[in-house]
C-alpha positions in Angstrom: -0.2 0.0 0.1 1.2 3.5 -0.9 1.5 5.5 2.3 -0.5 8.8 1.9 0.4 11.5 4.3 -2.5 13.6 5.7 -2.4 17.2 4.7 -3.1 20.2 6.9 -6.6 21.7 6.8 -4.9 25.0 5.9 -3.9 23.5 2.6 -7.5 23.0 1.5 -8.5 26.6 2.8 -5.8 28.0 0.7 -7.0 26.0 -2.4 -10.7 27.3 -1.9 -9.6 30.9 -1.3 -7.0 30.7 -4.2 -9.5 29.2 -6.6 -12.1 32.1 -5.7 -9.4 34.9 -6.0 -8.2 33.5 -9.3 -11.9 33.4 -10.8 -12.8 36.8 -9.5 -9.7 38.9 -9.6 -7.1 37.4 -11.8 -9.6 36.4 -14.7 -10.6 40.0 -15.0 -7.1 41.3 -15.6 -5.5 38.2 -17.4 -8.1 35.4 -18.3 -5.4 32.9 -19.5 -3.5 33.0 -16.1 -6.8 33.1 -14.3 -7.8 29.7 -15.9 -4.2 28.3 -15.0 -4.5 29.4 -11.5 -8.0 27.9 -11.0 -6.9 24.6 -12.5 -3.8 24.5 -10.1 -6.2 25.4 -7.0 -8.7 22.7 -8.1 -5.7 20.0 -8.1 -4.8 21.2 -4.7 -8.4 21.0 -3.4 -8.7 17.4 -5.1 -5.2 16.2 -3.5 -6.7 17.5 -0.1 -9.8 15.4 -0.4 -7.8 12.3 -1.3 -5.6 12.9 1.6 -8.6 13.2 4.1 -10.0 9.8 2.5 -7.2 7.6 2.4 -5.0 8.7 5.3 -4.1 6.0 7.8 -5.0 7.6 10.9 -3.7 4.7 13.0 -0.1 5.6 12.3 -0.4 9.3 13.2 -1.9 9.0 16.7 
């Protein structure tokens, strides 16, 4: 089994805030970069969900 380290909750908060800022602020100035930032922050959010789901909690107590 591949060990998956649990990520901090701040990682998920940063991904949500970064996504919203890239959609509302950056895309008005530079649409291509706004889309690129949005994709990166969505990937960060997905990584945090995977980390929450598959993290072995017994090893970290």
